mmCIF file of the N, C-alpha and C atoms, coordinates in Angstrom:
data_MODEL
# 
_entry.id   MODEL 
# 
loop_
_atom_site.group_PDB 
_atom_site.id 
_atom_site.type_symbol 
_atom_site.label_atom_id 
_atom_site.label_alt_id 
_atom_site.label_comp_id 
_atom_site.label_asym_id 
_atom_site.label_entity_id 
_atom_site.label_seq_id 
_atom_site.pdbx_PDB_ins_code 
_atom_site.Cartn_x 
_atom_site.Cartn_y 
_atom_site.Cartn_z 
_atom_site.occupancy 
_atom_site.B_iso_or_equiv 
_atom_site.pdbx_formal_charge 
_atom_site.auth_seq_id 
_atom_site.auth_comp_id 
_atom_site.auth_asym_id 
_atom_site.auth_atom_id 
_atom_site.pdbx_PDB_model_num 
ATOM 1   N N  . MET A 1 1  ? 101.364 100.812 89.584  1.00 0.00 ? 1  MET A N  1 
ATOM 2   C CA . MET A 1 1  ? 102.243 100.479 90.859  1.00 0.00 ? 1  MET A CA 1 
ATOM 3   C C  . MET A 1 1  ? 101.317 100.685 91.781  1.00 0.00 ? 1  MET A C  1 
ATOM 4   N N  . SER A 1 2  ? 100.716 99.763  92.809  1.00 0.00 ? 2  SER A N  1 
ATOM 5   C CA . SER A 1 2  ? 100.063 99.953  93.921  1.00 0.00 ? 2  SER A CA 1 
ATOM 6   C C  . SER A 1 2  ? 100.943 100.192 94.758  1.00 0.00 ? 2  SER A C  1 
ATOM 7   N N  . ARG A 1 3  ? 100.022 101.048 95.678  1.00 0.00 ? 3  ARG A N  1 
ATOM 8   C CA . ARG A 1 3  ? 100.639 101.889 96.610  1.00 0.00 ? 3  ARG A CA 1 
ATOM 9   C C  . ARG A 1 3  ? 100.074 101.337 98.157  1.00 0.00 ? 3  ARG A C  1 
ATOM 10  N N  . TYR A 1 4  ? 100.547 101.905 99.443  1.00 0.00 ? 4  TYR A N  1 
ATOM 11  C CA . TYR A 1 4  ? 100.373 101.571 100.261 1.00 0.00 ? 4  TYR A CA 1 
ATOM 12  C C  . TYR A 1 4  ? 100.747 103.141 101.333 1.00 0.00 ? 4  TYR A C  1 
ATOM 13  N N  . VAL A 1 5  ? 99.231  103.632 102.291 1.00 0.00 ? 5  VAL A N  1 
ATOM 14  C CA . VAL A 1 5  ? 98.949  104.807 103.779 1.00 0.00 ? 5  VAL A CA 1 
ATOM 15  C C  . VAL A 1 5  ? 99.738  104.104 105.016 1.00 0.00 ? 5  VAL A C  1 
ATOM 16  N N  . ILE A 1 6  ? 100.557 104.210 105.653 1.00 0.00 ? 6  ILE A N  1 
ATOM 17  C CA . ILE A 1 6  ? 100.899 104.001 106.276 1.00 0.00 ? 6  ILE A CA 1 
ATOM 18  C C  . ILE A 1 6  ? 99.888  104.814 107.374 1.00 0.00 ? 6  ILE A C  1 
ATOM 19  N N  . SER A 1 7  ? 98.994  104.202 108.443 1.00 0.00 ? 7  SER A N  1 
ATOM 20  C CA . SER A 1 7  ? 97.740  104.787 109.646 1.00 0.00 ? 7  SER A CA 1 
ATOM 21  C C  . SER A 1 7  ? 98.612  105.892 110.800 1.00 0.00 ? 7  SER A C  1 
ATOM 22  N N  . LEU A 1 8  ? 98.106  106.361 110.952 1.00 0.00 ? 8  LEU A N  1 
ATOM 23  C CA . LEU A 1 8  ? 99.033  107.579 111.646 1.00 0.00 ? 8  LEU A CA 1 
ATOM 24  C C  . LEU A 1 8  ? 98.790  106.432 113.061 1.00 0.00 ? 8  LEU A C  1 
ATOM 25  N N  . SER A 1 9  ? 98.512  105.761 113.467 1.00 0.00 ? 9  SER A N  1 
ATOM 26  C CA . SER A 1 9  ? 98.853  105.318 114.992 1.00 0.00 ? 9  SER A CA 1 
ATOM 27  C C  . SER A 1 9  ? 99.434  104.189 114.145 1.00 0.00 ? 9  SER A C  1 
ATOM 28  N N  . ALA A 1 10 ? 99.875  103.896 113.378 1.00 0.00 ? 10 ALA A N  1 
ATOM 29  C CA . ALA A 1 10 ? 101.043 102.405 112.862 1.00 0.00 ? 10 ALA A CA 1 
ATOM 30  C C  . ALA A 1 10 ? 102.073 103.254 112.784 1.00 0.00 ? 10 ALA A C  1 
ATOM 31  N N  . SER A 1 11 ? 102.540 104.444 112.800 1.00 0.00 ? 11 SER A N  1 
ATOM 32  C CA . SER A 1 11 ? 103.332 105.464 112.258 1.00 0.00 ? 11 SER A CA 1 
ATOM 33  C C  . SER A 1 11 ? 104.191 106.033 113.734 1.00 0.00 ? 11 SER A C  1 
ATOM 34  N N  . ARG A 1 12 ? 103.011 105.815 114.777 1.00 0.00 ? 12 ARG A N  1 
ATOM 35  C CA . ARG A 1 12 ? 103.949 106.604 115.499 1.00 0.00 ? 12 ARG A CA 1 
ATOM 36  C C  . ARG A 1 12 ? 104.784 105.190 116.723 1.00 0.00 ? 12 ARG A C  1 
ATOM 37  N N  . ASP A 1 13 ? 103.427 104.042 116.197 1.00 0.00 ? 13 ASP A N  1 
ATOM 38  C CA . ASP A 1 13 ? 103.849 102.483 116.602 1.00 0.00 ? 13 ASP A CA 1 
ATOM 39  C C  . ASP A 1 13 ? 106.218 102.141 116.713 1.00 0.00 ? 13 ASP A C  1 
ATOM 40  N N  . LEU A 1 14 ? 105.297 102.336 114.971 1.00 0.00 ? 14 LEU A N  1 
ATOM 41  C CA . LEU A 1 14 ? 106.887 102.207 114.005 1.00 0.00 ? 14 LEU A CA 1 
ATOM 42  C C  . LEU A 1 14 ? 108.136 103.369 114.663 1.00 0.00 ? 14 LEU A C  1 
ATOM 43  N N  . ASN A 1 15 ? 107.891 104.404 115.434 1.00 0.00 ? 15 ASN A N  1 
ATOM 44  C CA . ASN A 1 15 ? 108.595 105.386 115.466 1.00 0.00 ? 15 ASN A CA 1 
ATOM 45  C C  . ASN A 1 15 ? 109.370 104.760 117.048 1.00 0.00 ? 15 ASN A C  1 
ATOM 46  N N  . GLU A 1 16 ? 108.131 104.637 117.829 1.00 0.00 ? 16 GLU A N  1 
ATOM 47  C CA . GLU A 1 16 ? 109.173 104.023 118.615 1.00 0.00 ? 16 GLU A CA 1 
ATOM 48  C C  . GLU A 1 16 ? 109.368 102.731 118.579 1.00 0.00 ? 16 GLU A C  1 
ATOM 49  N N  . ILE A 1 17 ? 109.808 102.353 117.859 1.00 0.00 ? 17 ILE A N  1 
ATOM 50  C CA . ILE A 1 17 ? 110.133 100.655 117.650 1.00 0.00 ? 17 ILE A CA 1 
ATOM 51  C C  . ILE A 1 17 ? 111.655 101.151 116.348 1.00 0.00 ? 17 ILE A C  1 
ATOM 52  N N  . SER A 1 18 ? 111.858 102.420 115.960 1.00 0.00 ? 18 SER A N  1 
ATOM 53  C CA . SER A 1 18 ? 112.556 102.678 115.272 1.00 0.00 ? 18 SER A CA 1 
ATOM 54  C C  . SER A 1 18 ? 113.948 103.142 116.685 1.00 0.00 ? 18 SER A C  1 
ATOM 55  N N  . ASP A 1 19 ? 112.989 104.107 117.530 1.00 0.00 ? 19 ASP A N  1 
ATOM 56  C CA . ASP A 1 19 ? 114.056 104.952 118.678 1.00 0.00 ? 19 ASP A CA 1 
ATOM 57  C C  . ASP A 1 19 ? 114.752 103.844 119.071 1.00 0.00 ? 19 ASP A C  1 
ATOM 58  N N  . TYR A 1 20 ? 113.923 102.732 119.316 1.00 0.00 ? 20 TYR A N  1 
ATOM 59  C CA . TYR A 1 20 ? 114.673 101.752 121.048 1.00 0.00 ? 20 TYR A CA 1 
ATOM 60  C C  . TYR A 1 20 ? 115.228 100.952 119.924 1.00 0.00 ? 20 TYR A C  1 
ATOM 61  N N  . PHE A 1 21 ? 116.128 100.753 118.027 1.00 0.00 ? 21 PHE A N  1 
ATOM 62  C CA . PHE A 1 21 ? 116.690 100.369 117.649 1.00 0.00 ? 21 PHE A CA 1 
ATOM 63  C C  . PHE A 1 21 ? 118.011 101.281 117.281 1.00 0.00 ? 21 PHE A C  1 
ATOM 64  N N  . LEU A 1 22 ? 117.563 102.864 117.201 1.00 0.00 ? 22 LEU A N  1 
ATOM 65  C CA . LEU A 1 22 ? 119.023 103.266 117.457 1.00 0.00 ? 22 LEU A CA 1 
ATOM 66  C C  . LEU A 1 22 ? 119.787 103.531 118.437 1.00 0.00 ? 22 LEU A C  1 
ATOM 67  N N  . ILE A 1 23 ? 119.203 103.097 119.618 1.00 0.00 ? 23 ILE A N  1 
ATOM 68  C CA . ILE A 1 23 ? 120.194 102.682 120.967 1.00 0.00 ? 23 ILE A CA 1 
ATOM 69  C C  . ILE A 1 23 ? 120.394 100.932 120.751 1.00 0.00 ? 23 ILE A C  1 
ATOM 70  N N  . GLN A 1 24 ? 119.372 100.224 120.530 1.00 0.00 ? 24 GLN A N  1 
ATOM 71  C CA . GLN A 1 24 ? 119.797 98.901  121.277 1.00 0.00 ? 24 GLN A CA 1 
ATOM 72  C C  . GLN A 1 24 ? 120.803 98.498  119.978 1.00 0.00 ? 24 GLN A C  1 
ATOM 73  N N  . ASN A 1 25 ? 120.573 97.989  119.179 1.00 0.00 ? 25 ASN A N  1 
ATOM 74  C CA . ASN A 1 25 ? 120.953 97.733  117.577 1.00 0.00 ? 25 ASN A CA 1 
ATOM 75  C C  . ASN A 1 25 ? 120.492 98.403  116.278 1.00 0.00 ? 25 ASN A C  1 
ATOM 76  N N  . LEU A 1 26 ? 120.884 99.038  115.913 1.00 0.00 ? 26 LEU A N  1 
ATOM 77  C CA . LEU A 1 26 ? 121.154 99.447  114.130 1.00 0.00 ? 26 LEU A CA 1 
ATOM 78  C C  . LEU A 1 26 ? 120.780 98.460  113.191 1.00 0.00 ? 26 LEU A C  1 
ATOM 79  N N  . GLU A 1 27 ? 121.756 98.083  113.164 1.00 0.00 ? 27 GLU A N  1 
ATOM 80  C CA . GLU A 1 27 ? 121.238 96.790  111.578 1.00 0.00 ? 27 GLU A CA 1 
ATOM 81  C C  . GLU A 1 27 ? 120.684 95.958  111.735 1.00 0.00 ? 27 GLU A C  1 
ATOM 82  N N  . ALA A 1 28 ? 120.272 94.973  112.843 1.00 0.00 ? 28 ALA A N  1 
ATOM 83  C CA . ALA A 1 28 ? 118.496 94.705  113.034 1.00 0.00 ? 28 ALA A CA 1 
ATOM 84  C C  . ALA A 1 28 ? 117.324 95.579  112.847 1.00 0.00 ? 28 ALA A C  1 
ATOM 85  N N  . GLY A 1 29 ? 117.347 97.331  113.577 1.00 0.00 ? 29 GLY A N  1 
ATOM 86  C CA . GLY A 1 29 ? 116.402 97.478  112.925 1.00 0.00 ? 29 GLY A CA 1 
ATOM 87  C C  . GLY A 1 29 ? 116.484 97.651  111.814 1.00 0.00 ? 29 GLY A C  1 
ATOM 88  N N  . GLU A 1 30 ? 117.354 98.130  110.849 1.00 0.00 ? 30 GLU A N  1 
ATOM 89  C CA . GLU A 1 30 ? 117.250 98.357  109.542 1.00 0.00 ? 30 GLU A CA 1 
ATOM 90  C C  . GLU A 1 30 ? 117.051 97.145  109.062 1.00 0.00 ? 30 GLU A C  1 
ATOM 91  N N  . LYS A 1 31 ? 117.161 96.096  109.208 1.00 0.00 ? 31 LYS A N  1 
ATOM 92  C CA . LYS A 1 31 ? 116.736 94.926  108.186 1.00 0.00 ? 31 LYS A CA 1 
ATOM 93  C C  . LYS A 1 31 ? 115.343 94.383  109.695 1.00 0.00 ? 31 LYS A C  1 
ATOM 94  N N  . LEU A 1 32 ? 114.963 94.974  109.893 1.00 0.00 ? 32 LEU A N  1 
ATOM 95  C CA . LEU A 1 32 ? 113.249 94.875  110.662 1.00 0.00 ? 32 LEU A CA 1 
ATOM 96  C C  . LEU A 1 32 ? 112.475 95.838  109.452 1.00 0.00 ? 32 LEU A C  1 
ATOM 97  N N  . PHE A 1 33 ? 113.262 96.937  109.245 1.00 0.00 ? 33 PHE A N  1 
ATOM 98  C CA . PHE A 1 33 ? 111.968 98.362  108.684 1.00 0.00 ? 33 PHE A CA 1 
ATOM 99  C C  . PHE A 1 33 ? 112.452 97.329  106.270 1.00 0.00 ? 33 PHE A C  1 
ATOM 100 N N  . ARG A 1 34 ? 114.231 97.272  106.949 1.00 0.00 ? 34 ARG A N  1 
ATOM 101 C CA . ARG A 1 34 ? 113.486 96.656  105.378 1.00 0.00 ? 34 ARG A CA 1 
ATOM 102 C C  . ARG A 1 34 ? 112.213 95.616  105.132 1.00 0.00 ? 34 ARG A C  1 
ATOM 103 N N  . LYS A 1 35 ? 112.234 94.436  105.567 1.00 0.00 ? 35 LYS A N  1 
ATOM 104 C CA . LYS A 1 35 ? 111.517 93.491  105.913 1.00 0.00 ? 35 LYS A CA 1 
ATOM 105 C C  . LYS A 1 35 ? 109.541 93.612  105.732 1.00 0.00 ? 35 LYS A C  1 
ATOM 106 N N  . PHE A 1 36 ? 109.476 95.173  106.546 1.00 0.00 ? 36 PHE A N  1 
ATOM 107 C CA . PHE A 1 36 ? 108.358 95.841  106.643 1.00 0.00 ? 36 PHE A CA 1 
ATOM 108 C C  . PHE A 1 36 ? 108.094 96.067  105.653 1.00 0.00 ? 36 PHE A C  1 
ATOM 109 N N  . ASN A 1 37 ? 108.823 96.729  105.212 1.00 0.00 ? 37 ASN A N  1 
ATOM 110 C CA . ASN A 1 37 ? 108.960 97.674  103.726 1.00 0.00 ? 37 ASN A CA 1 
ATOM 111 C C  . ASN A 1 37 ? 108.408 97.127  102.606 1.00 0.00 ? 37 ASN A C  1 
ATOM 112 N N  . ASN A 1 38 ? 108.930 95.588  102.595 1.00 0.00 ? 38 ASN A N  1 
ATOM 113 C CA . ASN A 1 38 ? 108.538 94.061  101.750 1.00 0.00 ? 38 ASN A CA 1 
ATOM 114 C C  . ASN A 1 38 ? 107.457 93.749  101.641 1.00 0.00 ? 38 ASN A C  1 
ATOM 115 N N  . LYS A 1 39 ? 107.120 93.825  102.617 1.00 0.00 ? 39 LYS A N  1 
ATOM 116 C CA . LYS A 1 39 ? 105.559 92.988  103.431 1.00 0.00 ? 39 LYS A CA 1 
ATOM 117 C C  . LYS A 1 39 ? 104.635 93.819  103.179 1.00 0.00 ? 39 LYS A C  1 
ATOM 118 N N  . CYS A 1 40 ? 104.800 95.347  102.760 1.00 0.00 ? 40 CYS A N  1 
ATOM 119 C CA . CYS A 1 40 ? 103.530 96.083  102.581 1.00 0.00 ? 40 CYS A CA 1 
ATOM 120 C C  . CYS A 1 40 ? 103.179 95.837  101.450 1.00 0.00 ? 40 CYS A C  1 
ATOM 121 N N  . GLN A 1 41 ? 104.536 97.196  100.466 1.00 0.00 ? 41 GLN A N  1 
ATOM 122 C CA . GLN A 1 41 ? 104.956 96.243  99.041  1.00 0.00 ? 41 GLN A CA 1 
ATOM 123 C C  . GLN A 1 41 ? 104.485 95.266  98.788  1.00 0.00 ? 41 GLN A C  1 
ATOM 124 N N  . ASN A 1 42 ? 104.358 93.813  99.261  1.00 0.00 ? 42 ASN A N  1 
ATOM 125 C CA . ASN A 1 42 ? 103.196 92.320  98.899  1.00 0.00 ? 42 ASN A CA 1 
ATOM 126 C C  . ASN A 1 42 ? 102.055 92.883  98.750  1.00 0.00 ? 42 ASN A C  1 
ATOM 127 N N  . LEU A 1 43 ? 101.859 93.863  100.033 1.00 0.00 ? 43 LEU A N  1 
ATOM 128 C CA . LEU A 1 43 ? 100.526 93.539  100.425 1.00 0.00 ? 43 LEU A CA 1 
ATOM 129 C C  . LEU A 1 43 ? 99.489  93.894  99.737  1.00 0.00 ? 43 LEU A C  1 
ATOM 130 N N  . ALA A 1 44 ? 100.278 95.632  99.458  1.00 0.00 ? 44 ALA A N  1 
ATOM 131 C CA . ALA A 1 44 ? 99.635  96.818  97.694  1.00 0.00 ? 44 ALA A CA 1 
ATOM 132 C C  . ALA A 1 44 ? 99.283  95.354  97.052  1.00 0.00 ? 44 ALA A C  1 
ATOM 133 N N  . VAL A 1 45 ? 100.477 94.657  96.522  1.00 0.00 ? 45 VAL A N  1 
ATOM 134 C CA . VAL A 1 45 ? 100.437 94.335  94.678  1.00 0.00 ? 45 VAL A CA 1 
ATOM 135 C C  . VAL A 1 45 ? 99.521  93.283  94.906  1.00 0.00 ? 45 VAL A C  1 
ATOM 136 N N  . PHE A 1 46 ? 99.261  92.762  96.583  1.00 0.00 ? 46 PHE A N  1 
ATOM 137 C CA . PHE A 1 46 ? 98.418  90.760  96.009  1.00 0.00 ? 46 PHE A CA 1 
ATOM 138 C C  . PHE A 1 46 ? 97.788  91.340  97.380  1.00 0.00 ? 46 PHE A C  1 
ATOM 139 N N  . PRO A 1 47 ? 96.726  91.975  97.528  1.00 0.00 ? 47 PRO A N  1 
ATOM 140 C CA . PRO A 1 47 ? 95.792  92.083  98.583  1.00 0.00 ? 47 PRO A CA 1 
ATOM 141 C C  . PRO A 1 47 ? 95.105  90.980  98.570  1.00 0.00 ? 47 PRO A C  1 
ATOM 142 N N  . LYS A 1 48 ? 94.692  90.229  98.242  1.00 0.00 ? 48 LYS A N  1 
ATOM 143 C CA . LYS A 1 48 ? 94.680  89.094  99.262  1.00 0.00 ? 48 LYS A CA 1 
ATOM 144 C C  . LYS A 1 48 ? 95.391  88.001  100.015 1.00 0.00 ? 48 LYS A C  1 
ATOM 145 N N  . MET A 1 49 ? 96.622  88.368  99.869  1.00 0.00 ? 49 MET A N  1 
ATOM 146 C CA . MET A 1 49 ? 97.878  87.374  100.791 1.00 0.00 ? 49 MET A CA 1 
ATOM 147 C C  . MET A 1 49 ? 97.381  87.495  101.860 1.00 0.00 ? 49 MET A C  1 
ATOM 148 N N  . GLY A 1 50 ? 97.897  86.501  102.491 1.00 0.00 ? 50 GLY A N  1 
ATOM 149 C CA . GLY A 1 50 ? 97.700  86.744  104.344 1.00 0.00 ? 50 GLY A CA 1 
ATOM 150 C C  . GLY A 1 50 ? 96.965  85.512  104.518 1.00 0.00 ? 50 GLY A C  1 
ATOM 151 N N  . ARG A 1 51 ? 97.016  85.931  105.953 1.00 0.00 ? 51 ARG A N  1 
ATOM 152 C CA . ARG A 1 51 ? 95.794  85.264  106.576 1.00 0.00 ? 51 ARG A CA 1 
ATOM 153 C C  . ARG A 1 51 ? 95.117  86.109  106.891 1.00 0.00 ? 51 ARG A C  1 
ATOM 154 N N  . SER A 1 52 ? 93.830  85.080  107.069 1.00 0.00 ? 52 SER A N  1 
ATOM 155 C CA . SER A 1 52 ? 92.811  86.640  107.496 1.00 0.00 ? 52 SER A CA 1 
ATOM 156 C C  . SER A 1 52 ? 91.878  86.624  108.780 1.00 0.00 ? 52 SER A C  1 
ATOM 157 N N  . TYR A 1 53 ? 91.732  87.584  109.574 1.00 0.00 ? 53 TYR A N  1 
ATOM 158 C CA . TYR A 1 53 ? 92.053  88.087  110.377 1.00 0.00 ? 53 TYR A CA 1 
ATOM 159 C C  . TYR A 1 53 ? 90.572  88.498  110.639 1.00 0.00 ? 53 TYR A C  1 
ATOM 160 N N  . ALA A 1 54 ? 89.772  87.594  109.458 1.00 0.00 ? 54 ALA A N  1 
ATOM 161 C CA . ALA A 1 54 ? 87.683  88.003  109.710 1.00 0.00 ? 54 ALA A CA 1 
ATOM 162 C C  . ALA A 1 54 ? 87.202  88.297  111.193 1.00 0.00 ? 54 ALA A C  1 
ATOM 163 N N  . HIS A 1 55 ? 87.819  87.994  112.407 1.00 0.00 ? 55 HIS A N  1 
ATOM 164 C CA . HIS A 1 55 ? 86.912  87.432  113.800 1.00 0.00 ? 55 HIS A CA 1 
ATOM 165 C C  . HIS A 1 55 ? 87.445  88.550  114.061 1.00 0.00 ? 55 HIS A C  1 
ATOM 166 N N  . ILE A 1 56 ? 88.254  89.798  114.090 1.00 0.00 ? 56 ILE A N  1 
ATOM 167 C CA . ILE A 1 56 ? 88.633  90.837  114.005 1.00 0.00 ? 56 ILE A CA 1 
ATOM 168 C C  . ILE A 1 56 ? 87.495  91.395  113.396 1.00 0.00 ? 56 ILE A C  1 
ATOM 169 N N  . LYS A 1 57 ? 87.694  91.495  112.227 1.00 0.00 ? 57 LYS A N  1 
ATOM 170 C CA . LYS A 1 57 ? 86.871  93.095  110.727 1.00 0.00 ? 57 LYS A CA 1 
ATOM 171 C C  . LYS A 1 57 ? 87.006  91.619  110.040 1.00 0.00 ? 57 LYS A C  1 
ATOM 172 N N  . PRO A 1 58 ? 86.225  91.261  109.159 1.00 0.00 ? 58 PRO A N  1 
ATOM 173 C CA . PRO A 1 58 ? 85.538  91.308  107.672 1.00 0.00 ? 58 PRO A CA 1 
ATOM 174 C C  . PRO A 1 58 ? 86.422  90.913  106.936 1.00 0.00 ? 58 PRO A C  1 
ATOM 175 N N  . SER A 1 59 ? 86.829  92.136  107.009 1.00 0.00 ? 59 SER A N  1 
ATOM 176 C CA . SER A 1 59 ? 88.116  92.295  105.069 1.00 0.00 ? 59 SER A CA 1 
ATOM 177 C C  . SER A 1 59 ? 89.625  92.250  105.855 1.00 0.00 ? 59 SER A C  1 
ATOM 178 N N  . LEU A 1 60 ? 89.606  92.423  107.680 1.00 0.00 ? 60 LEU A N  1 
ATOM 179 C CA . LEU A 1 60 ? 91.235  92.736  107.510 1.00 0.00 ? 60 LEU A CA 1 
ATOM 180 C C  . LEU A 1 60 ? 92.019  90.910  106.923 1.00 0.00 ? 60 LEU A C  1 
ATOM 181 N N  . ARG A 1 61 ? 93.072  91.274  106.370 1.00 0.00 ? 61 ARG A N  1 
ATOM 182 C CA . ARG A 1 61 ? 94.534  90.217  106.168 1.00 0.00 ? 61 ARG A CA 1 
ATOM 183 C C  . ARG A 1 61 ? 94.865  90.567  106.797 1.00 0.00 ? 61 ARG A C  1 
ATOM 184 N N  . GLY A 1 62 ? 96.250  89.998  106.813 1.00 0.00 ? 62 GLY A N  1 
ATOM 185 C CA . GLY A 1 62 ? 97.886  90.552  107.309 1.00 0.00 ? 62 GLY A CA 1 
ATOM 186 C C  . GLY A 1 62 ? 98.517  89.315  107.151 1.00 0.00 ? 62 GLY A C  1 
ATOM 187 N N  . LEU A 1 63 ? 100.163 89.478  107.749 1.00 0.00 ? 63 LEU A N  1 
ATOM 188 C CA . LEU A 1 63 ? 101.012 89.143  107.549 1.00 0.00 ? 63 LEU A CA 1 
ATOM 189 C C  . LEU A 1 63 ? 101.998 89.120  108.565 1.00 0.00 ? 63 LEU A C  1 
ATOM 190 N N  . PRO A 1 64 ? 102.794 87.870  108.547 1.00 0.00 ? 64 PRO A N  1 
ATOM 191 C CA . PRO A 1 64 ? 103.826 87.757  110.457 1.00 0.00 ? 64 PRO A CA 1 
ATOM 192 C C  . PRO A 1 64 ? 105.219 88.119  109.547 1.00 0.00 ? 64 PRO A C  1 
ATOM 193 N N  . LEU A 1 65 ? 105.479 88.484  110.851 1.00 0.00 ? 65 LEU A N  1 
ATOM 194 C CA . LEU A 1 65 ? 107.238 89.322  110.482 1.00 0.00 ? 65 LEU A CA 1 
ATOM 195 C C  . LEU A 1 65 ? 108.139 90.157  111.940 1.00 0.00 ? 65 LEU A C  1 
ATOM 196 N N  . ASP A 1 66 ? 108.749 88.404  112.271 1.00 0.00 ? 66 ASP A N  1 
ATOM 197 C CA . ASP A 1 66 ? 109.231 88.630  113.447 1.00 0.00 ? 66 ASP A CA 1 
ATOM 198 C C  . ASP A 1 66 ? 107.813 89.061  114.933 1.00 0.00 ? 66 ASP A C  1 
ATOM 199 N N  . GLY A 1 67 ? 107.332 88.820  115.186 1.00 0.00 ? 67 GLY A N  1 
ATOM 200 C CA . GLY A 1 67 ? 106.436 88.339  115.841 1.00 0.00 ? 67 GLY A CA 1 
ATOM 201 C C  . GLY A 1 67 ? 105.593 89.022  115.661 1.00 0.00 ? 67 GLY A C  1 
ATOM 202 N N  . TYR A 1 68 ? 105.161 89.858  114.985 1.00 0.00 ? 68 TYR A N  1 
ATOM 203 C CA . TYR A 1 68 ? 104.557 91.559  114.661 1.00 0.00 ? 68 TYR A CA 1 
ATOM 204 C C  . TYR A 1 68 ? 103.215 90.658  113.329 1.00 0.00 ? 68 TYR A C  1 
ATOM 205 N N  . VAL A 1 69 ? 102.408 91.847  113.569 1.00 0.00 ? 69 VAL A N  1 
ATOM 206 C CA . VAL A 1 69 ? 101.820 91.637  111.858 1.00 0.00 ? 69 VAL A CA 1 
ATOM 207 C C  . VAL A 1 69 ? 101.058 92.395  111.582 1.00 0.00 ? 69 VAL A C  1 
ATOM 208 N N  . ILE A 1 70 ? 102.178 92.194  110.239 1.00 0.00 ? 70 ILE A N  1 
ATOM 209 C CA . ILE A 1 70 ? 101.214 93.596  109.053 1.00 0.00 ? 70 ILE A CA 1 
ATOM 210 C C  . ILE A 1 70 ? 99.805  93.815  108.490 1.00 0.00 ? 70 ILE A C  1 
ATOM 211 N N  . THR A 1 71 ? 98.572  94.343  108.630 1.00 0.00 ? 71 THR A N  1 
ATOM 212 C CA . THR A 1 71 ? 97.479  93.994  108.599 1.00 0.00 ? 71 THR A CA 1 
ATOM 213 C C  . THR A 1 71 ? 97.315  95.305  107.144 1.00 0.00 ? 71 THR A C  1 
ATOM 214 N N  . LYS A 1 72 ? 96.201  94.423  106.854 1.00 0.00 ? 72 LYS A N  1 
ATOM 215 C CA . LYS A 1 72 ? 95.503  95.500  105.140 1.00 0.00 ? 72 LYS A CA 1 
ATOM 216 C C  . LYS A 1 72 ? 93.125  95.311  106.139 1.00 0.00 ? 72 LYS A C  1 
# 
């Protein structure tokens, strides 16, 4: 089984997003985090999946999620 690792800076961002949803809308936050986890698992299993962001970094790929981009 493939696995993924969340970078420290991404983890901090996720914590801030989580704090926001705790106050604003817990259900929407849970939905976002389920979708995020699913996208990360898909990227781990299918690393060539998603759009190329080679203009930023040659091997960078990502998937959109509610206005964000999850990158590998």
